[in-house]
C-alpha positions, 0 to 999 in steps of 0.5 A: 508467467503466472501473475500473483493475485492482489489478495495474495500480495496483500496477505504477504505484506501483512504477514511480513509487517507483523513478522517485523514487529509492525502493525498492518491492517486492510482498510478497504478490500479491493478486487481479489485478483487484480485490484490496485494496491495503495499502502498508507505508511506510518511510523508510530502513528506519524504519517508517512508516504502513500505508495501505489503499485503500478505497472510500468514497461520494466514491470511493477514499481512502487511510487509515492502518490497523493498529497505532497505533505504526508502529515496533512491527514485531511488531504490524505484522507480526501485523496484516498476517498477520491481514489476509492470512489474512482476505483472500487477495486482498490486495496487500501492497506495501512502499515505502522512500522519503522521505515515502512517504505523500506519494508515495502521495497523488500517485499516488492523484491520478493514478488 
């Protein structure tokens, strides 16, 4: 089975977000082929969950990661910085759209 590259998946997520009327940006570029994807969700500037694409026995899943309090910007930024330092291949993508986690779930179903 052919595996989609991280770059392709990120580009697809950006296009789907923009097509739905939201804002999407790459905050940090990771490995083009197999970098982990971390999505920073927000809705009109209000912080939402951080979602990470992880491999499980059932295939790829999206899980909430990071600080328990989504509104704590400093903790969130510290978490992201630690992750980037530990994994320079990590993609960090920002989505600002109503119900970003739902958009990610719909996008994940396509991949």
